[in-house]
FIDRENLUM-160943 format. One record per atom (N, C-alpha, C): residue in three letters; x, y, z. Coordinates in steps of 0.02 Angstrom, whole numbers, padded with zeros to 5 digits, always signed. Each point is the difference from the previous one (the first is absolute). Layout:
REM FIDRENLUM-160943
ALAXYZ...
***
This chain:
REM FIDRENLUM-160943
PRO+08830-01151-04390PRO-00047-00002+00056PRO-00071-00020-00022LEU-00019+00019-00061LEU-00069-00014-00023LEU-00015-00074+00002GLN+00047-00040-00027GLN-00010-00072-00003GLN-00007-00029+00070LYS+00044+00022+00045LYS-00002-00024+00069LYS-00066+00018+00033TRP-00024+00061-00016TRP-00062+00023+00030TRP-00059-00041-00025VAL-00001-00011-00066VAL-00054-00039-00030VAL-00002-00070+00029LEU+00059-00028+00012LEU+00004-00068+00029LEU-00009+00001+00077ARG-00011+00061+00026ARG-00009+00009+00073ARG+00060-00021+00041GLU+00058+00010-00030GLU+00062-00013+00039GLU+00019+00061+00042ILE-00026+00058-00020ILE+00010+00059+00042ILE-00069+00031+00016SER-00004+00034+00057SER-00063+00027+00023SER-00019+00063-00040ASN-00062+00021+00006ASN-00022+00062-00032ASN+00040+00059+00027PHE+00014-00001+00066PHE+00039+00054+00030PHE+00069+00004-00033GLU+00032-00058-00005GLU+00068-00002-00027GLU+00000+00022-00074TYR-00050-00023-00037TYR-00003+00019-00071TYR-00009+00075-00008LEU-00044+00030+00041LEU-00009+00073-00004LEU+00064+00037+00018MET+00036-00025+00050MET+00064+00032+00019MET+00049-00003-00058GLN+00002-00058-00033GLN+00046-00007-00057GLN-00019+00047-00057LEU-00065+00005-00014LEU-00023+00046-00053LEU+00019+00072+00017ASN-00011+00019+00063ASN+00018+00068+00022ASN+00074+00013-00012THR+00041-00050+00016THR+00073+00008-00007THR+00018+00006-00074ILE-00028-00043-00041ILE+00014+00002-00073ILE-00022+00068-00028ALA-00054+00028+00027ALA-00026+00064-00025ALA+00040+00059+00028GLY+00053-00014+00039GLY+00042+00054+00026GLY-00026+00031+00064ARG-00050-00033+00030ARG-00026+00026+00064ARG+00043-00026+00057THR+00011+00042+00050THR+00045-00019+00054THR-00017+00036+00064TYR+00015-00032+00057TYR-00010+00032+00065TYR+00045+00062+00008ASN+00050+00006-00042ASN+00048+00056+00007ASN-00024+00064-00033ASP-00056-00003-00036ASP-00024+00060-00035ASP-00074+00007+00012LEU-00019+00050+00041LEU-00070+00008+00018LEU-00045+00015-00060SER+00029+00029-00052SER-00042+00016-00058SER-00009-00061-00046GLN+00040-00052+00012GLN-00007-00063-00038GLN-00003-00058+00049TYR-00040+00008+00051TYR-00006-00050+00054TYR-00040-00059-00026PRO+00014-00061+00026PRO-00040-00057-00023PRO-00075+00012+00010VAL-00039-00021-00048VAL-00073+00011+00003VAL-00036-00067+00002PHE-00050-00005+00042PHE-00040-00060+00007PHE-00074+00019-00006PRO-00043-00047-00019PRO-00070+00018-00010PRO-00042-00002+00065TRP-00050+00043+00002TRP-00056-00013+00045TRP-00032-00065-00025ILE-00008-00049+00043ILE-00029-00063-00026ILE-00068-00015+00029LEU-00017+00031+00056LEU-00065-00014+00032LEU-00047+00060-00006ARG-00064-00013+00006ARG-00046+00057+00008ARG-00045-00008+00061ASP+00010-00055+00037ASP-00039-00010+00061ASP+00042+00015+00062TYR-00014+00058+00030TYR+00037+00019+00061TYR-00048+00007+00059VAL-00063-00024-00009VAL-00050+00010+00052VAL-00028-00064+00030SER+00007-00057-00035SER-00028-00062+00027SER+00038-00023+00063GLU-00034-00038+00040GLU+00031-00027+00062GLU+00055-00051-00018THR-00013-00039-00053THR+00051-00048-00022THR+00010+00009-00075LEU+00059-00018-00022LEU+00018+00009-00071LEU-00005-00068-00034ASP-00046-00006-00047ASP-00010-00064-00034ASP+00035+00000-00067LEU+00060-00029-00002LEU+00041+00002-00062LEU-00026-00046-00054THR-00053-00038+00015THR-00029-00043-00053THR-00054+00039-00038ASN-00016+00060+00024ASN-00053+00039-00030ASN+00029+00054-00045PRO-00010-00005-00067PRO+00029+00049-00046PRO-00022+00072+00015ALA-00057+00008+00033ALA-00026+00067+00013ALA+00043+00040+00049VAL+00044-00033+00037VAL+00042+00038+00047VAL+00060+00032-00034PHE+00012-00018-00063PHE+00059+00024-00036PHE-00016+00059-00045ARG+00049+00043-00008ARG-00005+00054-00049ARG+00005-00030-00071ASP-00030+00033-00048ASP+00008-00020-00070ASP+00069+00022-00024LEU+00045-00049-00008LEU+00070+00017-00016LEU+00010+00020-00072SER-00052-00005-00041SER+00008+00019-00071SER-00009+00075-00010LYS-00023+00035+00052LYS-00012+00072-00006LYS+00049+00040+00042PRO+00022+00057-00026PRO+00043+00044+00040PRO-00037+00020+00064ILE+00037+00014+00052ILE-00030+00017+00065ILE-00046+00060-00005GLY+00014+00046-00047GLY-00042+00060-00008GLY-00071-00015-00022VAL-00010-00059-00029VAL-00068-00019-00020VAL-00021-00066+00033ALA+00031-00014+00058ALA-00021-00059+00039ALA-00074+00009+00018ASN-00020+00063+00006ASN-00072+00015+00007ASN-00026+00017-00070GLU-00044-00043-00026GLU-00027+00008-00068GLU-00025+00071-00013ARG-00027+00031+00053ARG-00032+00066-00009ARG+00050+00052-00026HIS+00065-00011+00013HIS+00049+00051-00020HIS+00019-00004-00074ALA-00019-00056-00032ALA+00024-00011-00069ALA-00021+00057-00046ARG-00062+00023+00007ARG-00024+00052-00047ARG+00040+00065+00009ASP+00011+00020+00064ASP+00037+00062+00013ASP+00072-00006-00026VAL+00029-00058+00011VAL+00069-00011-00022VAL+00005+00005-00076LYS-00050-00028-00035LYS-00002+00005-00073LYS-00007+00072-00022GLU-00044+00037+00034GLU-00012+00071-00019GLU+00063+00041+00011ASN+00036-00013+00055ASN+00063+00035+00013ASN+00048-00008-00059PHE-00001-00059-00029PHE+00047-00016-00053PHE-00012+00043-00061GLU-00062+00021-00009GLU-00017+00038-00060GLU+00019+00074+00007ASP+00039+00017+00050ASP+00019+00070+00013ASP+00027+00033-00064PRO-00034+00051-00025PRO+00017+00028-00066PRO+00055+00054+00000THR+00031+00015+00058THR+00048+00055+00001THR+00058-00012-00048GLY+00019-00063-00009GLY+00051-00015-00050GLY+00071+00019+00020THR+00010+00023+00061THR+00068+00021+00019THR+00042-00058+00025VAL-00032-00051+00030VAL+00038-00059+00022VAL-00031-00062-00031ASP+00037-00054+00000ASP-00029-00063-00023ASP-00059-00017+00045LYS-00050-00031-00029LYS-00060-00015+00038LYS+00014-00054+00054PHE-00034+00005+00055PHE+00009-00049+00054PHE-00064-00009+00039HIS-00007-00058+00032HIS-00058-00014+00042HIS+00010+00024+00072TYR+00062-00005+00024TYR+00014+00016+00070TYR+00057+00049+00005GLY-00010+00051+00041GLY+00051+00052+00008GLY+00053-00017+00052THR-00013-00053+00039THR+00052-00022+00047THR+00016-00073-00016HIS+00048-00028+00037HIS+00024-00066-00018HIS-00018-00053+00051TYR-00001-00063-00021TYR-00016-00055+00047TYR+00058-00014+00047SER+00058+00029-00014SER+00058-00009+00044SER+00043+00062-00005ASN+00012+00034+00056ASN+00046+00057+00000ASN+00029+00009+00070ALA+00049+00043+00006ALA+00036+00007+00063ALA-00047+00021+00056ALA-00045+00048-00014ALA-00046+00023+00052ALA-00045-00057+00024GLY-00019-00044-00046GLY-00042-00057+00017GLY+00035-00049+00046VAL+00064-00011-00014VAL+00040-00045+00043VAL+00004+00029+00071MET+00015+00064+00004MET+00004+00033+00066MET-00068+00000+00034HIS-00053+00005-00039HIS-00068-00001+00027HIS-00012-00065+00038TYR+00017-00056-00031TYR-00011-00065+00033TYR+00048-00012+00058LEU+00061+00023-00008LEU+00052-00016+00050LEU+00014+00056+00049ILE-00049+00044+00009ILE+00009+00061+00040ILE+00021-00016+00073ARG-00018-00059+00025ARG+00016-00016+00070ARG+00070-00029+00009THR+00035-00011-00056THR+00064-00035+00002THR+00055+00046-00026GLU+00054+00006+00038GLU+00057+00039-00025GLU+00037-00042-00054PRO+00033+00032-00049PRO+00009+00073-00008PRO-00059+00034-00034PHE-00053-00036-00013PHE-00056+00028-00040PHE-00036+00055+00037THR-00002-00005+00067THR-00032+00052+00040THR+00034+00067-00013THR+00066+00000+00005THR+00038+00062-00010THR-00007+00025-00072LEU+00002-00046-00048LEU-00008+00020-00070LEU-00069+00031-00012HIS-00051-00029+00031HIS-00068+00027-00007HIS-00004+00071+00028ILE+00031+00009+00059ILE-00001+00067+00032ILE+00036+00051-00044GLN+00056-00021-00030GLN+00036+00045-00045GLN-00044+00018-00060LEU-00034-00050-00027LEU-00044+00011-00059LEU-00056+00049+00018GLN-00025-00003+00062GLN-00056+00042+00022GLN+00026+00064+00034SER+00058+00024-00020SER+00029+00062+00026SER+00005+00001+00076GLY+00024-00055+00029GLY+00017+00001+00071GLY-00055-00021+00048ARG-00055-00028-00025ARG-00051-00025+00048ARG-00035-00061-00032PHE-00041-00034+00039PHE-00039-00055-00027PHE-00057+00029-00043ASP-00017-00035-00052ASP-00058+00018-00041ASP-00063-00003+00043CYS-00053+00034-00022CYS-00062+00000+00041CYS-00025-00071+00010SER-00025-00014+00060SER-00016-00068+00022SER-00046-00037-00048ASP-00049+00036-00027ASP-00049-00034-00043ASP+00030-00027-00064ARG+00056+00029-00020ARG+00032-00024-00061ARG+00050-00055+00013GLN+00012-00015+00064GLN+00050-00050+00016GLN-00028-00071-00007PHE+00046-00047-00004PHE-00019-00070-00001PHE-00016-00021+00072HIS-00064-00001+00016HIS-00019-00015+00070HIS-00040-00064+00006SER-00023-00027-00056SER-00043-00059+00004SER+00001-00036-00067VAL+00006-00066+00003VAL-00001-00040-00063VAL-00069+00004-00032PRO-00055-00013+00037PRO-00066+00006-00031PRO-00013+00069-00029ALA+00021+00053+00035ALA-00012+00068-00024ALA+00041+00014-00064ALA+00060-00029-00003ALA+00041+00010-00060ALA-00034-00032-00061TRP-00029-00059+00010TRP-00036-00032-00056TRP-00062+00041-00018GLN-00035+00024+00051GLN-00059+00041-00010GLN+00017+00061-00043ALA+00059+00029+00013ALA+00022+00059-00038ALA+00008-00019-00074ARG+00024-00060-00014ARG+00007-00022-00070ARG-00069-00006-00032MET-00049-00020+00040MET-00067-00010-00026MET-00035+00067-00013GLU+00016+00050+00041GLU-00037+00063-00004GLU+00036+00054-00040ASN+00065-00008-00009ASN+00038+00054-00029ASN+00044-00024-00057PRO-00022+00012-00063PRO+00038-00026-00058PRO+00069+00032-00007VAL+00013+00053+00040VAL+00065+00034-00004VAL+00052-00039+00041ASP-00024-00038+00049ASP+00047-00038+00042ASP+00013-00068-00031VAL+00057-00006-00033VAL+00013-00062-00038VAL+00061-00038+00027LYS+00015+00011+00064LYS+00059-00034+00028LYS-00013-00076+00005GLU+00047-00038-00027GLU-00001-00072+00013GLU+00037-00012+00066LEU+00017-00061+00016LEU+00033-00015+00063LEU+00076-00006-00008ILE+00033-00010+00056ILE+00072-00013+00001ILE+00010-00070+00030PRO+00058-00031-00012PRO+00009-00069+00022PRO-00007-00010+00075GLU+00013+00053+00039GLU-00004-00005+00073GLU-00068-00025+00025PHE-00052+00012-00039PHE-00067-00023+00019PHE-00005-00076+00004PHE+00051-00034-00024PHE-00003-00073-00002PHE+00052-00034+00045TYR+00041+00041+00035TYR+00049-00033+00044TYR+00023+00041+00061PHE-00021+00061+00007PHE+00032+00044+00050PHE-00052+00031+00048PRO-00022-00038+00051PRO-00053+00025+00043PRO+00019+00064+00038GLU+00065+00011+00011GLU+00021+00058+00040GLU-00021+00067-00029PHE-00007+00004-00066PHE-00016+00066-00029PHE-00072+00022+00017LEU-00039-00047+00026LEU-00069+00015+00018LEU-00007+00026+00072GLU+00057+00001+00034GLU-00001+00019+00071GLU+00038+00065+00011ASN-00029+00044+00040ASN+00033+00063+00015ASN+00049-00010+00058GLN+00051-00042-00013GLN+00047-00020+00053GLN+00036+00059+00032ASN+00012+00052-00040ASN+00038+00057+00026ASN-00044+00052+00033GLY-00065-00013+00002GLY-00046+00047+00033GLY-00002+00069-00032PHE+00004+00003-00067PHE-00003+00065-00034PHE-00069+00031+00010ASP-00002+00065+00007ASP-00063+00035+00007ASP-00027+00015-00070LEU-00045-00041-00022LEU-00025+00006-00069LEU-00066+00038-00003GLY-00020+00031+00056GLY-00060+00041+00000GLY-00064-00040+00007CYS-00056+00034-00012CYS-00067-00032+00007CYS-00039+00007-00065LEU-00044-00048-00012LEU-00044+00003-00059LEU-00054+00053+00012GLN-00017+00037-00053GLN-00047+00055+00008GLN-00070-00024+00021LEU-00026-00049-00036LEU-00070-00020+00012LEU-00010-00031+00069SER+00042-00050+00015SER-00011-00039+00061SER+00041+00026+00059ASN+00047+00046-00016ASN+00047+00025+00051ASN+00043-00055+00031GLU+00002-00056-00035GLU+00038-00059+00023GLU+00074+00014-00010LYS+00041-00020+00048LYS+00072+00011-00006LYS+00030-00051-00049VAL+00044+00023-00044VAL+00032-00045-00047VAL+00060-00032+00035GLY-00001-00067+00006GLY+00055-00035+00032GLY+00020-00059-00043ASP-00012-00061+00025ASP+00011-00059-00041ASP-00050+00000-00058VAL+00017-00034-00054VAL-00045-00005-00057VAL-00059-00044+00019VAL-00061+00023-00015VAL-00061-00039+00013VAL-00002-00058-00050LEU-00012-00060+00025LEU+00002-00060-00043LEU-00071-00020-00022PRO-00004-00042-00052PRO-00066-00027-00019PRO-00029-00041+00057ARG-00065-00008+00000ARG-00033-00037+00055ARG+00025-00071+00005TRP+00018-00029-00057TRP+00020-00071+00000TRP+00071-00012+00026ALA+00036+00053+00013ALA+00069-00009+00026ALA+00001+00008+00076ARG+00026-00051+00034ARG+00001+00002+00074ARG+00060+00040+00027SER+00050+00008-00041SER+00060+00037+00020SER+00037+00021-00063ARG+00052+00040+00009ARG+00039+00021-00059ARG+00031-00061-00034GLU+00026-00046+00041GLU+00031-00061-00028GLU-00051-00041-00039ASP-00061-00003+00029ASP-00054-00038-00032ASP-00020+00033-00066PHE+00000+00066-00001PHE-00016+00035-00062PHE+00050-00019-00054ILE+00065+00004+00017ILE+00052-00015-00049ILE-00006-00073-00022TYR-00012-00045+00047TYR-00006-00072-00015TYR-00059-00012-00049GLN-00058+00029+00016GLN-00058-00012-00043GLN+00006+00035-00067HIS+00031+00059+00001HIS+00008+00038-00062HIS+00047-00036-00048ARG+00054-00029+00030ARG+00047-00038-00041ARG-00033-00064-00027LYS-00042-00030+00043LYS-00036-00060-00021LYS-00047+00017-00059ALA-00030+00059+00004ALA-00044+00022-00054ALA+00039+00009-00065LEU+00061+00028+00007LEU+00043+00010-00059LEU+00017-00067-00033GLU+00007-00052+00041GLU+00019-00066-00027GLU-00061-00044-00015SER-00059+00029+00006SER-00062-00040-00009SER-00009-00021-00072GLU-00045-00049-00009GLU-00017-00025-00067GLU-00024+00058-00044TYR-00045+00041+00027TYR-00030+00054-00041TYR+00054+00046-00027VAL+00045+00023+00046VAL+00051+00048-00022VAL+00049-00034-00048SER+00017-00063+00013SER+00045-00036-00046SER-00029-00002-00071ALA-00066-00005-00004ALA-00032-00005-00065ALA-00007+00068-00035HIS+00002+00054+00039HIS-00014+00067-00030HIS+00058+00049+00004LEU+00054-00018+00034LEU+00054+00047+00010LEU+00030+00025-00065HIS+00001-00042-00051HIS+00029+00020-00064HIS-00036+00060-00030GLU-00065+00008+00017GLU-00038+00056-00027GLU+00026+00066+00027TRP+00017+00000+00065TRP+00029+00061+00031TRP+00071+00011-00026ILE+00037-00054-00008ILE+00068+00006-00026ILE+00000+00032-00069ASP-00050-00017-00042ASP-00005+00031-00066ASP-00007+00076+00005LEU-00037+00023+00051LEU-00011+00072+00009LEU+00063+00036+00023ILE+00037-00031+00045ILE+00055+00035+00034ILE+00066-00013-00036PHE+00010-00061-00022PHE+00065-00018-00029PHE-00005-00021-00074GLY-00061-00009-00025GLY-00008-00032-00065GLY-00028+00045-00055TYR-00034-00032-00046TYR-00019+00035-00062TYR-00055+00052+00009LYS-00032+00003+00058LYS-00052+00050+00011LYS+00026+00064+00032GLN+00067+00007+00002GLN+00029+00060+00030GLN-00007+00061-00044ARG+00003-00010-00066ARG-00004+00057-00045ARG-00030-00021-00067GLY-00013+00051-00041GLY-00029-00015-00066GLY-00074-00015+00004PRO-00029-00025-00055PRO-00072-00012-00004PRO-00026-00046+00055ALA+00040-00050+00019ALA-00023-00047+00053ALA-00008+00036+00066ALA+00043+00049+00014ALA-00004+00038+00062ALA-00062+00046-00001VAL-00012+00030-00058VAL-00059+00044-00006VAL-00063-00040+00012GLU-00003-00057-00031GLU-00060-00042+00006GLU-00010-00024+00072ALA+00056-00014+00034ALA-00004-00024+00069ALA-00008+00056+00052LEU-00007+00063-00024LEU-00004+00059+00045LEU+00062+00001+00046ASN+00058-00007-00030ASN+00061-00009+00038ASN+00055+00047-00022VAL-00018+00061-00021VAL+00051+00048-00022VAL+00014+00051+00055PHE+00063+00007+00019PHE+00020+00044+00055PHE+00037+00060-00026TYR-00005+00056+00036TYR+00033+00062-00019TYR+00074-00009-00007
***
């Protein structure tokens, strides 16, 4: 697949799916679900300018330090002197079963699985996936939230809609009811969000930098000295 990808015979989406498969990730196992990167950092502009590098996330850095300010804290965490476990930068993972259910909460069977995980009810509204811009904001403000994306963000508009009318409660601050997922300003509809997001994934910028993220998730920066240096060691 690498050769085909380099020659641009297969898309970035297809190459990532193949890497996930080779790495043993599958839709059949929520704890090893396919993982995709957050690729944008602009969720507030009226239009999305894919020719502007500033709209993209820095793919060479783990999502936990996508905000430069977190790098120092993450480094300090690593120096934890208790000595009882191997040292790590992040206590949670960029991909796990709870994270998959978090994103797919409006779609069965994930709704039911989420309710089972939360002892028979929906998790508190503020912790739910209610808005794409807010989810990115959480990555910027909270170094503990290191969830990357799932492939559905690039092809499946239905997961953004509360088609089944689940009662997901209200947000504490605004008292706003949680229903369909709130989209970035530049997206005119769920379909438009998926279309533009997929276009961003296949953009020149991402094509030139995707290998840096692949090194972190599937490559030589997963463990050992390269992982330590890249602030990419997980519990």
